Backbone bond lengths (Angstrom), bond angles and torsions (degrees), N, CA, C in turn:
res aa  C-N    CA-C-N  psi(-1)  N-CA   C-N-CA  omega(-1)  CA-C   N-CA-C  phi
1 X - - - 1.430 - - 1.520 110.79 -
2 X 1.301 117.19 135.30 1.455 121.69 179.30 1.511 109.30 -99.06
3 X 1.310 115.86 135.78 1.463 120.02 178.90 1.513 111.51 -101.23
4 X 1.347 117.45 2.18 1.454 119.60 -179.85 1.512 110.10 -78.66
5 X 1.300 115.34 137.33 1.455 121.89 176.89 1.527 108.62 -87.99
6 X 1.328 117.75 144.61 1.464 118.18 176.33 1.529 109.43 -64.79
7 X 1.315 115.10 146.78 1.463 119.61 -179.65 1.520 110.21 -65.58
8 X 1.295 115.54 136.01 1.460 121.01 177.59 1.515 110.23 -76.22
9 X 1.345 116.95 177.35 1.453 119.47 -176.69 1.527 112.99 -63.46
10 X 1.328 118.47 -25.15 1.452 120.49 -179.87 1.514 113.43 -90.00
11 X 1.327 118.79 -3.75 1.465 122.27 -174.39 1.518 111.89 -118.57
12 X 1.321 116.74 48.25 1.460 119.57 177.07 1.517 109.73 -82.59
13 X 1.315 116.02 151.14 1.460 120.31 178.88 1.530 109.77 -70.09
14 X 1.313 115.25 164.59 1.463 120.02 178.31 1.523 111.63 -60.30
15 X 1.316 116.72 -38.99 1.468 120.24 179.23 1.527 110.39 -64.04
16 X 1.321 117.16 -41.67 1.461 120.24 179.82 1.522 111.53 -67.49
17 X 1.328 117.32 -32.31 1.461 120.40 -178.50 1.522 112.58 -80.63
18 X 1.330 116.44 -33.16 1.463 119.60 -173.14 1.530 112.92 -120.00
19 X 1.335 118.21 36.86 1.451 122.34 179.35 1.528 111.08 -63.17
20 X 1.324 116.43 -28.53 1.452 121.14 -177.06 1.529 111.71 -66.88
21 X 1.329 118.09 -25.78 1.461 120.88 177.39 1.534 109.81 -63.12
22 X 1.323 116.01 -42.88 1.463 120.10 176.53 1.518 111.58 -62.55
23 X 1.324 116.64 -40.49 1.466 120.74 177.87 1.519 112.21 -63.06
24 X 1.338 116.35 -41.98 1.463 119.40 177.41 1.525 111.33 -65.72
25 X 1.321 116.46 -38.22 1.470 120.03 178.71 1.522 110.75 -64.02
26 X 1.313 116.77 -43.95 1.471 120.75 178.53 1.521 110.44 -62.91
27 X 1.335 117.22 -44.06 1.464 120.73 179.03 1.524 110.75 -62.18
28 X 1.329 117.49 -39.06 1.460 120.90 178.70 1.514 112.20 -65.63
29 X 1.326 117.00 -42.21 1.466 120.72 178.98 1.531 110.21 -64.77
30 X 1.332 116.71 -43.04 1.470 120.42 178.84 1.526 110.26 -62.61
31 X 1.331 117.29 -42.97 1.468 120.32 179.20 1.525 111.29 -63.02
32 X 1.323 116.77 -42.31 1.466 120.22 -179.82 1.525 111.30 -65.49
33 X 1.335 116.81 -43.93 1.460 119.84 179.37 1.522 111.30 -67.27
34 X 1.319 117.04 -40.70 1.467 120.16 179.42 1.522 110.17 -63.22
35 X 1.332 117.05 -41.20 1.462 120.09 179.75 1.522 111.10 -67.03
36 X 1.327 116.33 -36.70 1.461 119.68 -178.66 1.526 111.72 -66.99
37 X 1.314 117.09 -31.56 1.462 120.60 -177.56 1.531 113.25 -103.82
38 X 1.326 117.70 5.83 1.466 120.99 -178.13 1.529 110.44 -70.19
39 X 1.300 114.95 146.27 1.459 121.18 178.87 1.527 109.63 -84.92
40 X 1.294 116.09 145.69 1.456 121.13 176.01 1.520 112.39 -85.25
41 X 1.326 117.26 -5.30 1.457 121.31 179.38 1.521 110.15 -72.26
42 X 1.349 116.63 155.39 1.460 119.05 178.28 1.532 111.56 -62.79
43 X 1.338 116.01 150.45 1.461 119.52 178.18 1.529 109.77 -72.90
44 X 1.326 117.11 -177.17 1.462 122.03 -174.12 1.511 114.34 -57.13
45 X 1.320 116.85 -48.05 1.470 119.58 -177.80 1.520 111.60 -68.07
46 X 1.322 117.10 -42.62 1.462 119.41 177.69 1.528 111.01 -64.34
47 X 1.308 116.89 -38.94 1.459 121.25 -179.95 1.526 111.18 -62.53
48 X 1.328 116.32 -44.54 1.472 120.04 178.91 1.521 110.27 -64.91
49 X 1.337 116.95 -41.26 1.465 120.07 178.85 1.523 110.73 -61.70
50 X 1.316 117.68 -39.00 1.469 120.88 178.33 1.524 110.28 -68.04
51 X 1.338 117.04 -44.28 1.470 120.70 -179.48 1.522 111.40 -63.62
52 X 1.332 117.58 -38.55 1.459 121.10 -177.55 1.533 112.64 -86.17
53 X 1.333 116.61 -9.84 1.461 119.98 174.66 1.519 115.62 84.12
54 X 1.319 118.89 21.04 1.465 118.74 179.23 1.533 113.26 -120.14
55 X 1.338 116.25 24.10 1.466 119.35 -178.90 1.524 112.75 -65.66
56 X 1.335 117.48 -26.52 1.466 120.03 -178.29 1.523 112.30 -78.41
57 X 1.330 118.56 -12.66 1.460 120.20 -178.50 1.531 112.93 -87.81
58 X 1.317 116.94 -3.54 1.460 120.19 178.12 1.515 111.66 -73.36
59 X 1.323 116.22 154.10 1.459 121.19 178.93 1.521 109.89 -105.46
60 X 1.303 115.77 144.92 1.449 121.38 175.44 1.527 108.79 -76.71
61 X 1.330 117.38 153.05 1.458 119.23 177.88 1.532 110.94 -66.83
62 X 1.325 115.78 159.20 1.460 120.96 179.61 1.516 112.51 -61.39
63 X 1.315 116.49 -37.42 1.461 121.48 175.87 1.521 108.38 -150.69
64 X 1.296 115.52 161.59 1.451 120.22 179.47 1.524 108.40 -144.79
65 X 1.325 116.67 126.01 1.462 120.56 179.84 1.519 109.61 -70.45
66 X 1.329 116.38 -49.43 1.467 121.35 178.82 1.534 106.94 -130.98
67 X 1.341 116.73 90.39 1.461 119.56 -174.23 1.519 112.94 -62.91
68 X 1.317 115.81 132.89 1.452 121.95 176.79 1.518 114.16 66.89
69 X 1.327 117.39 18.49 1.466 122.49 -179.71 1.519 112.16 55.81
70 X 1.324 116.85 31.28 1.462 121.54 177.81 1.525 108.36 -133.19
71 X 1.305 116.27 127.27 1.459 121.41 -178.21 1.524 109.13 -70.23
72 X 1.336 117.30 127.30 1.468 119.93 -177.78 1.537 111.97 -60.19
73 X 1.309 116.28 141.59 1.451 121.41 177.76 1.516 113.79 93.13
74 X 1.312 117.96 -11.60 1.463 121.80 178.44 1.522 108.55 -116.25
75 X 1.307 115.90 160.69 1.463 119.76 -177.83 1.524 111.62 -120.18
76 X 1.320 115.33 150.98 1.457 122.57 170.30 1.515 115.42 66.37
77 X 1.314 114.15 -143.77 1.461 121.63 -174.99 1.518 111.85 -63.80
78 X 1.325 117.43 -34.86 1.469 120.72 179.96 1.530 110.17 -60.94
79 X 1.330 117.57 -40.50 1.467 121.20 179.27 1.527 110.78 -63.03
80 X 1.317 117.01 -39.04 1.462 120.83 179.73 1.525 111.02 -70.80
81 X 1.330 117.14 -39.69 1.470 120.27 178.10 1.520 110.12 -63.59
82 X 1.330 117.38 -45.95 1.465 120.74 179.86 1.527 110.26 -63.25
83 X 1.333 117.42 -39.98 1.467 120.44 177.72 1.524 110.58 -61.93
84 X 1.335 117.61 -41.08 1.463 121.01 177.52 1.516 111.96 -64.09
85 X 1.327 117.22 -42.56 1.464 120.82 179.43 1.526 111.41 -66.28
86 X 1.335 117.23 -38.78 1.464 120.78 176.23 1.528 109.72 -64.66
87 X 1.319 116.98 -41.15 1.468 120.56 177.10 1.519 111.99 -61.34
88 X 1.330 117.05 -42.30 1.461 120.95 177.54 1.521 110.09 -61.74
89 X 1.329 117.13 -43.25 1.466 121.20 179.75 1.516 111.70 -63.45
90 X 1.328 117.26 -40.33 1.472 120.98 179.24 1.524 110.40 -65.03
91 X 1.318 117.70 -47.12 1.468 120.96 179.85 1.524 110.48 -63.75
92 X 1.346 117.73 -41.72 1.464 120.99 178.57 1.524 110.35 -61.16
93 X 1.323 117.56 -45.80 1.469 120.73 -179.39 1.526 110.93 -62.72
94 X 1.324 117.10 -42.89 1.466 119.71 178.68 1.528 111.77 -62.83
95 X 1.327 116.56 -43.41 1.464 119.80 179.82 1.529 111.57 -68.10
96 X 1.327 117.45 -33.03 1.456 121.16 176.31 1.525 110.33 -64.05
97 X 1.320 116.77 -44.45 1.465 120.79 178.81 1.529 110.50 -64.49
98 X 1.324 117.36 -46.38 1.471 120.54 179.32 1.529 110.49 -62.14
99 X 1.323 117.47 -42.62 1.462 120.87 178.80 1.521 112.37 -61.03
100 X 1.308 116.54 -42.48 1.474 119.48 179.51 1.519 111.55 -67.64
101 X 1.311 117.20 -38.73 1.476 120.00 177.19 1.525 109.89 -62.61
102 X 1.334 116.78 -45.80 1.464 120.01 -179.84 1.526 111.54 -66.10
103 X 1.329 117.43 -36.88 1.467 120.35 178.92 1.525 110.55 -65.62
104 X 1.318 117.45 -40.80 1.476 120.57 177.27 1.517 110.79 -63.75
105 X 1.328 115.61 -42.82 1.463 119.55 -179.52 1.522 110.58 -63.15
106 X 1.333 116.81 -42.00 1.457 121.17 179.35 1.532 110.64 -64.81
107 X 1.332 116.18 -42.06 1.458 121.08 -179.80 1.535 110.41 -64.96
108 X 1.323 116.68 -40.51 1.458 121.76 -178.68 1.527 111.91 -68.96
109 X 1.330 117.25 -39.44 1.461 120.42 -176.87 1.519 112.65 -90.49
110 X 1.326 116.99 -5.33 1.468 119.23 -179.09 1.499 111.85 68.25
111 X 1.313 116.10 45.13 1.453 122.21 -177.61 1.522 112.98 -62.24
112 X 1.336 116.43 -174.04 1.468 120.55 -176.89 1.528 110.78 -61.30
113 X 1.312 114.90 144.86 1.467 118.68 -179.66 1.486 112.21 -108.24
């Protein structure tokens, strides 16, 4: 028989409270490794456009947060790693905001528990 009481909502362990830090660290390591081993050759669609001779007819996007997946002002692999880390931070911040909005809505409407 165990005499330990389950932890209440205010008594979560550090790992349970900050699991997202580990997730961000893993995402950062994956982004850095992917950038370090990424090829400088054009991707599949760009390659086909070059082979078929219609690469100049493509349109540039209306805006670009990090153009060419390279952080401006830096060169080479470092620019790509920084661009990946900035992208991870942007996605994390957006998901944090969406999560908080949904949590408030659930709390206000008394959603499923």
